[in-house]
Chimera marker file (.cmm) of the C-alpha trace (Angstrom):
<marker_set name="trace">
<marker id="1" x="-10.956" y="16.853" z="-1.178" r="1" g="1" b="0" radius="0.5"/>
<marker id="2" x="-8.582" y="15.193" z="1.287" r="1" g="1" b="0" radius="0.5"/>
<marker id="3" x="-5.899" y="12.743" z="0.253" r="1" g="1" b="0" radius="0.5"/>
<marker id="4" x="-6.067" y="9.175" z="1.439" r="1" g="1" b="0" radius="0.5"/>
<marker id="5" x="-3.061" y="7.674" z="3.135" r="1" g="1" b="0" radius="0.5"/>
<marker id="6" x="-1.984" y="4.102" z="2.590" r="1" g="1" b="0" radius="0.5"/>
<marker id="7" x="-1.973" y="1.672" z="5.483" r="1" g="1" b="0" radius="0.5"/>
<marker id="8" x="1.807" y="1.484" z="5.145" r="1" g="1" b="0" radius="0.5"/>
<marker id="9" x="2.094" y="5.256" z="5.404" r="1" g="1" b="0" radius="0.5"/>
<marker id="10" x="-0.076" y="5.362" z="8.505" r="1" g="1" b="0" radius="0.5"/>
<marker id="11" x="1.902" y="2.543" z="10.053" r="1" g="1" b="0" radius="0.5"/>
<marker id="12" x="5.150" y="4.414" z="9.324" r="1" g="1" b="0" radius="0.5"/>
<marker id="13" x="3.863" y="7.496" z="11.136" r="1" g="1" b="0" radius="0.5"/>
<marker id="14" x="2.432" y="5.455" z="13.990" r="1" g="1" b="0" radius="0.5"/>
<marker id="15" x="5.907" y="3.990" z="14.511" r="1" g="1" b="0" radius="0.5"/>
<marker id="16" x="7.569" y="7.416" z="14.261" r="1" g="1" b="0" radius="0.5"/>
<marker id="17" x="5.210" y="8.817" z="16.910" r="1" g="1" b="0" radius="0.5"/>
<marker id="18" x="5.897" y="5.880" z="19.241" r="1" g="1" b="0" radius="0.5"/>
<marker id="19" x="9.662" y="6.225" z="18.747" r="1" g="1" b="0" radius="0.5"/>
<marker id="20" x="9.500" y="10.003" z="19.286" r="1" g="1" b="0" radius="0.5"/>
<marker id="21" x="7.476" y="9.665" z="22.489" r="1" g="1" b="0" radius="0.5"/>
<marker id="22" x="9.846" y="6.996" z="23.826" r="1" g="1" b="0" radius="0.5"/>
<marker id="23" x="12.967" y="9.004" z="22.882" r="1" g="1" b="0" radius="0.5"/>
<marker id="24" x="12.566" y="11.810" z="25.417" r="1" g="1" b="0" radius="0.5"/>
<marker id="25" x="13.868" y="14.209" z="22.760" r="1" g="1" b="0" radius="0.5"/>
<marker id="26" x="12.302" y="17.470" z="21.683" r="1" g="1" b="0" radius="0.5"/>
<marker id="27" x="10.281" y="17.440" z="18.495" r="1" g="1" b="0" radius="0.5"/>
<marker id="28" x="12.985" y="19.452" z="16.743" r="1" g="1" b="0" radius="0.5"/>
<marker id="29" x="15.859" y="17.150" z="17.741" r="1" g="1" b="0" radius="0.5"/>
<marker id="30" x="13.950" y="13.947" z="16.952" r="1" g="1" b="0" radius="0.5"/>
<marker id="31" x="12.786" y="15.287" z="13.577" r="1" g="1" b="0" radius="0.5"/>
<marker id="32" x="16.310" y="16.412" z="12.584" r="1" g="1" b="0" radius="0.5"/>
<marker id="33" x="17.833" y="13.053" z="13.535" r="1" g="1" b="0" radius="0.5"/>
<marker id="34" x="15.199" y="11.104" z="11.582" r="1" g="1" b="0" radius="0.5"/>
<marker id="35" x="15.018" y="13.362" z="8.537" r="1" g="1" b="0" radius="0.5"/>
<marker id="36" x="11.393" y="14.380" z="8.983" r="1" g="1" b="0" radius="0.5"/>
<marker id="37" x="9.791" y="17.798" z="9.274" r="1" g="1" b="0" radius="0.5"/>
<marker id="38" x="8.518" y="18.979" z="12.653" r="1" g="1" b="0" radius="0.5"/>
<marker id="39" x="5.179" y="20.072" z="11.199" r="1" g="1" b="0" radius="0.5"/>
<marker id="40" x="4.673" y="16.567" z="9.725" r="1" g="1" b="0" radius="0.5"/>
<marker id="41" x="5.399" y="15.012" z="13.109" r="1" g="1" b="0" radius="0.5"/>
<marker id="42" x="2.903" y="17.394" z="14.737" r="1" g="1" b="0" radius="0.5"/>
<marker id="43" x="0.282" y="16.747" z="12.074" r="1" g="1" b="0" radius="0.5"/>
<marker id="44" x="0.484" y="12.970" z="12.442" r="1" g="1" b="0" radius="0.5"/>
<marker id="45" x="0.485" y="13.134" z="16.230" r="1" g="1" b="0" radius="0.5"/>
<marker id="46" x="-2.828" y="15.025" z="16.055" r="1" g="1" b="0" radius="0.5"/>
<marker id="47" x="-4.269" y="12.869" z="13.282" r="1" g="1" b="0" radius="0.5"/>
<marker id="48" x="-3.452" y="9.551" z="14.914" r="1" g="1" b="0" radius="0.5"/>
<marker id="49" x="-4.624" y="10.660" z="18.349" r="1" g="1" b="0" radius="0.5"/>
<marker id="50" x="-8.110" y="11.239" z="16.865" r="1" g="1" b="0" radius="0.5"/>
<marker id="51" x="-8.453" y="7.673" z="15.567" r="1" g="1" b="0" radius="0.5"/>
<marker id="52" x="-9.564" y="4.850" z="17.826" r="1" g="1" b="0" radius="0.5"/>
<marker id="53" x="-6.665" y="2.540" z="18.621" r="1" g="1" b="0" radius="0.5"/>
<marker id="54" x="-8.811" y="-0.534" z="18.039" r="1" g="1" b="0" radius="0.5"/>
<marker id="55" x="-11.497" y="-0.688" z="15.381" r="1" g="1" b="0" radius="0.5"/>
<marker id="56" x="-14.959" y="-1.285" z="16.801" r="1" g="1" b="0" radius="0.5"/>
<marker id="57" x="-15.946" y="-4.921" z="17.072" r="1" g="1" b="0" radius="0.5"/>
<marker id="58" x="-18.989" y="-6.366" z="15.372" r="1" g="1" b="0" radius="0.5"/>
<marker id="59" x="-20.650" y="-6.326" z="18.789" r="1" g="1" b="0" radius="0.5"/>
<marker id="60" x="-20.812" y="-2.532" z="18.633" r="1" g="1" b="0" radius="0.5"/>
<marker id="61" x="-23.288" y="-2.688" z="15.748" r="1" g="1" b="0" radius="0.5"/>
<marker id="62" x="-26.973" y="-2.912" z="16.499" r="1" g="1" b="0" radius="0.5"/>
<marker id="63" x="-29.576" y="-4.278" z="14.120" r="1" g="1" b="0" radius="0.5"/>
<marker id="64" x="-31.600" y="-1.726" z="12.217" r="1" g="1" b="0" radius="0.5"/>
<marker id="65" x="-35.067" y="-2.425" z="10.926" r="1" g="1" b="0" radius="0.5"/>
<marker id="66" x="-36.374" y="-0.039" z="8.300" r="1" g="1" b="0" radius="0.5"/>
<marker id="67" x="-40.115" y="0.414" z="8.317" r="1" g="1" b="0" radius="0.5"/>
<marker id="68" x="-41.741" y="2.114" z="5.377" r="1" g="1" b="0" radius="0.5"/>
<marker id="69" x="-44.060" y="4.829" z="6.585" r="1" g="1" b="0" radius="0.5"/>
<marker id="70" x="-46.408" y="6.964" z="4.630" r="1" g="1" b="0" radius="0.5"/>
<marker id="71" x="-45.027" y="10.414" z="3.959" r="1" g="1" b="0" radius="0.5"/>
<marker id="72" x="-46.266" y="13.319" z="6.023" r="1" g="1" b="0" radius="0.5"/>
<marker id="73" x="-45.901" y="17.073" z="5.896" r="1" g="1" b="0" radius="0.5"/>
<marker id="74" x="-45.503" y="19.023" z="9.139" r="1" g="1" b="0" radius="0.5"/>
<marker id="75" x="-46.583" y="22.657" z="9.060" r="1" g="1" b="0" radius="0.5"/>
<marker id="76" x="-45.576" y="24.937" z="11.905" r="1" g="1" b="0" radius="0.5"/>
<marker id="77" x="-47.792" y="28.001" z="12.125" r="1" g="1" b="0" radius="0.5"/>
<marker id="78" x="-46.802" y="30.072" z="15.141" r="1" g="1" b="0" radius="0.5"/>
<marker id="79" x="-47.139" y="27.737" z="18.123" r="1" g="1" b="0" radius="0.5"/>
<marker id="80" x="-49.405" y="25.366" z="16.190" r="1" g="1" b="0" radius="0.5"/>
<marker id="81" x="-48.089" y="22.254" z="14.460" r="1" g="1" b="0" radius="0.5"/>
<marker id="82" x="-50.204" y="20.633" z="11.770" r="1" g="1" b="0" radius="0.5"/>
<marker id="83" x="-49.327" y="17.208" z="10.366" r="1" g="1" b="0" radius="0.5"/>
<marker id="84" x="-50.724" y="16.578" z="6.903" r="1" g="1" b="0" radius="0.5"/>
<marker id="85" x="-50.939" y="12.951" z="5.774" r="1" g="1" b="0" radius="0.5"/>
<marker id="86" x="-51.860" y="11.485" z="2.399" r="1" g="1" b="0" radius="0.5"/>
<marker id="87" x="-55.610" y="11.603" z="1.829" r="1" g="1" b="0" radius="0.5"/>
<marker id="88" x="-56.072" y="14.787" z="3.930" r="1" g="1" b="0" radius="0.5"/>
<marker id="89" x="-59.192" y="16.934" z="3.549" r="1" g="1" b="0" radius="0.5"/>
<marker id="90" x="-58.075" y="19.981" z="1.531" r="1" g="1" b="0" radius="0.5"/>
<marker id="91" x="-61.122" y="22.038" z="2.521" r="1" g="1" b="0" radius="0.5"/>
<marker id="92" x="-60.556" y="21.409" z="6.201" r="1" g="1" b="0" radius="0.5"/>
<marker id="93" x="-56.875" y="22.333" z="5.913" r="1" g="1" b="0" radius="0.5"/>
<marker id="94" x="-57.792" y="25.544" z="4.076" r="1" g="1" b="0" radius="0.5"/>
<marker id="95" x="-60.274" y="26.497" z="6.811" r="1" g="1" b="0" radius="0.5"/>
<marker id="96" x="-57.784" y="25.781" z="9.578" r="1" g="1" b="0" radius="0.5"/>
<marker id="97" x="-55.121" y="27.895" z="7.855" r="1" g="1" b="0" radius="0.5"/>
<marker id="98" x="-57.605" y="30.743" z="7.371" r="1" g="1" b="0" radius="0.5"/>
<marker id="99" x="-58.462" y="30.635" z="11.071" r="1" g="1" b="0" radius="0.5"/>
<marker id="100" x="-54.760" y="30.771" z="11.916" r="1" g="1" b="0" radius="0.5"/>
<marker id="101" x="-54.482" y="33.815" z="9.569" r="1" g="1" b="0" radius="0.5"/>
<marker id="102" x="-51.857" y="32.413" z="7.272" r="1" g="1" b="0" radius="0.5"/>
<link id1="1" id2="2" r="1" g="1" b="0" radius="0.2"/>
<link id1="2" id2="3" r="1" g="1" b="0" radius="0.2"/>
<link id1="3" id2="4" r="1" g="1" b="0" radius="0.2"/>
<link id1="4" id2="5" r="1" g="1" b="0" radius="0.2"/>
<link id1="5" id2="6" r="1" g="1" b="0" radius="0.2"/>
<link id1="6" id2="7" r="1" g="1" b="0" radius="0.2"/>
<link id1="7" id2="8" r="1" g="1" b="0" radius="0.2"/>
<link id1="8" id2="9" r="1" g="1" b="0" radius="0.2"/>
<link id1="9" id2="10" r="1" g="1" b="0" radius="0.2"/>
<link id1="10" id2="11" r="1" g="1" b="0" radius="0.2"/>
<link id1="11" id2="12" r="1" g="1" b="0" radius="0.2"/>
<link id1="12" id2="13" r="1" g="1" b="0" radius="0.2"/>
<link id1="13" id2="14" r="1" g="1" b="0" radius="0.2"/>
<link id1="14" id2="15" r="1" g="1" b="0" radius="0.2"/>
<link id1="15" id2="16" r="1" g="1" b="0" radius="0.2"/>
<link id1="16" id2="17" r="1" g="1" b="0" radius="0.2"/>
<link id1="17" id2="18" r="1" g="1" b="0" radius="0.2"/>
<link id1="18" id2="19" r="1" g="1" b="0" radius="0.2"/>
<link id1="19" id2="20" r="1" g="1" b="0" radius="0.2"/>
<link id1="20" id2="21" r="1" g="1" b="0" radius="0.2"/>
<link id1="21" id2="22" r="1" g="1" b="0" radius="0.2"/>
<link id1="22" id2="23" r="1" g="1" b="0" radius="0.2"/>
<link id1="23" id2="24" r="1" g="1" b="0" radius="0.2"/>
<link id1="24" id2="25" r="1" g="1" b="0" radius="0.2"/>
<link id1="25" id2="26" r="1" g="1" b="0" radius="0.2"/>
<link id1="26" id2="27" r="1" g="1" b="0" radius="0.2"/>
<link id1="27" id2="28" r="1" g="1" b="0" radius="0.2"/>
<link id1="28" id2="29" r="1" g="1" b="0" radius="0.2"/>
<link id1="29" id2="30" r="1" g="1" b="0" radius="0.2"/>
<link id1="30" id2="31" r="1" g="1" b="0" radius="0.2"/>
<link id1="31" id2="32" r="1" g="1" b="0" radius="0.2"/>
<link id1="32" id2="33" r="1" g="1" b="0" radius="0.2"/>
<link id1="33" id2="34" r="1" g="1" b="0" radius="0.2"/>
<link id1="34" id2="35" r="1" g="1" b="0" radius="0.2"/>
<link id1="35" id2="36" r="1" g="1" b="0" radius="0.2"/>
<link id1="36" id2="37" r="1" g="1" b="0" radius="0.2"/>
<link id1="37" id2="38" r="1" g="1" b="0" radius="0.2"/>
<link id1="38" id2="39" r="1" g="1" b="0" radius="0.2"/>
<link id1="39" id2="40" r="1" g="1" b="0" radius="0.2"/>
<link id1="40" id2="41" r="1" g="1" b="0" radius="0.2"/>
<link id1="41" id2="42" r="1" g="1" b="0" radius="0.2"/>
<link id1="42" id2="43" r="1" g="1" b="0" radius="0.2"/>
<link id1="43" id2="44" r="1" g="1" b="0" radius="0.2"/>
<link id1="44" id2="45" r="1" g="1" b="0" radius="0.2"/>
<link id1="45" id2="46" r="1" g="1" b="0" radius="0.2"/>
<link id1="46" id2="47" r="1" g="1" b="0" radius="0.2"/>
<link id1="47" id2="48" r="1" g="1" b="0" radius="0.2"/>
<link id1="48" id2="49" r="1" g="1" b="0" radius="0.2"/>
<link id1="49" id2="50" r="1" g="1" b="0" radius="0.2"/>
<link id1="50" id2="51" r="1" g="1" b="0" radius="0.2"/>
<link id1="51" id2="52" r="1" g="1" b="0" radius="0.2"/>
<link id1="52" id2="53" r="1" g="1" b="0" radius="0.2"/>
<link id1="53" id2="54" r="1" g="1" b="0" radius="0.2"/>
<link id1="54" id2="55" r="1" g="1" b="0" radius="0.2"/>
<link id1="55" id2="56" r="1" g="1" b="0" radius="0.2"/>
<link id1="56" id2="57" r="1" g="1" b="0" radius="0.2"/>
<link id1="57" id2="58" r="1" g="1" b="0" radius="0.2"/>
<link id1="58" id2="59" r="1" g="1" b="0" radius="0.2"/>
<link id1="59" id2="60" r="1" g="1" b="0" radius="0.2"/>
<link id1="60" id2="61" r="1" g="1" b="0" radius="0.2"/>
<link id1="61" id2="62" r="1" g="1" b="0" radius="0.2"/>
<link id1="62" id2="63" r="1" g="1" b="0" radius="0.2"/>
<link id1="63" id2="64" r="1" g="1" b="0" radius="0.2"/>
<link id1="64" id2="65" r="1" g="1" b="0" radius="0.2"/>
<link id1="65" id2="66" r="1" g="1" b="0" radius="0.2"/>
<link id1="66" id2="67" r="1" g="1" b="0" radius="0.2"/>
<link id1="67" id2="68" r="1" g="1" b="0" radius="0.2"/>
<link id1="68" id2="69" r="1" g="1" b="0" radius="0.2"/>
<link id1="69" id2="70" r="1" g="1" b="0" radius="0.2"/>
<link id1="70" id2="71" r="1" g="1" b="0" radius="0.2"/>
<link id1="71" id2="72" r="1" g="1" b="0" radius="0.2"/>
<link id1="72" id2="73" r="1" g="1" b="0" radius="0.2"/>
<link id1="73" id2="74" r="1" g="1" b="0" radius="0.2"/>
<link id1="74" id2="75" r="1" g="1" b="0" radius="0.2"/>
<link id1="75" id2="76" r="1" g="1" b="0" radius="0.2"/>
<link id1="76" id2="77" r="1" g="1" b="0" radius="0.2"/>
<link id1="77" id2="78" r="1" g="1" b="0" radius="0.2"/>
<link id1="78" id2="79" r="1" g="1" b="0" radius="0.2"/>
<link id1="79" id2="80" r="1" g="1" b="0" radius="0.2"/>
<link id1="80" id2="81" r="1" g="1" b="0" radius="0.2"/>
<link id1="81" id2="82" r="1" g="1" b="0" radius="0.2"/>
<link id1="82" id2="83" r="1" g="1" b="0" radius="0.2"/>
<link id1="83" id2="84" r="1" g="1" b="0" radius="0.2"/>
<link id1="84" id2="85" r="1" g="1" b="0" radius="0.2"/>
<link id1="85" id2="86" r="1" g="1" b="0" radius="0.2"/>
<link id1="86" id2="87" r="1" g="1" b="0" radius="0.2"/>
<link id1="87" id2="88" r="1" g="1" b="0" radius="0.2"/>
<link id1="88" id2="89" r="1" g="1" b="0" radius="0.2"/>
<link id1="89" id2="90" r="1" g="1" b="0" radius="0.2"/>
<link id1="90" id2="91" r="1" g="1" b="0" radius="0.2"/>
<link id1="91" id2="92" r="1" g="1" b="0" radius="0.2"/>
<link id1="92" id2="93" r="1" g="1" b="0" radius="0.2"/>
<link id1="93" id2="94" r="1" g="1" b="0" radius="0.2"/>
<link id1="94" id2="95" r="1" g="1" b="0" radius="0.2"/>
<link id1="95" id2="96" r="1" g="1" b="0" radius="0.2"/>
<link id1="96" id2="97" r="1" g="1" b="0" radius="0.2"/>
<link id1="97" id2="98" r="1" g="1" b="0" radius="0.2"/>
<link id1="98" id2="99" r="1" g="1" b="0" radius="0.2"/>
<link id1="99" id2="100" r="1" g="1" b="0" radius="0.2"/>
<link id1="100" id2="101" r="1" g="1" b="0" radius="0.2"/>
<link id1="101" id2="102" r="1" g="1" b="0" radius="0.2"/>
</marker_set>
């Protein structure tokens, strides 16, 4: 299970990445001068580049309406698809499956 990072910790690394990129220094030189490990700098550069800079606004959400449907069972027999709904005729299904040689 992954560890969660505090907002303060993420902000610290966000600032370090910005300072590093503005410095013009190599990763090794910047890390040595700031007392951080190169692999940590690399890790956080990757991690923070994967996150959106701005959280999505409420406008990005769309309404969802959940409609209760009756349950069905889909059987795929070769190229034939059979949908079985509640209240199906068991005899008819048995005959169809026999014809399809199941």
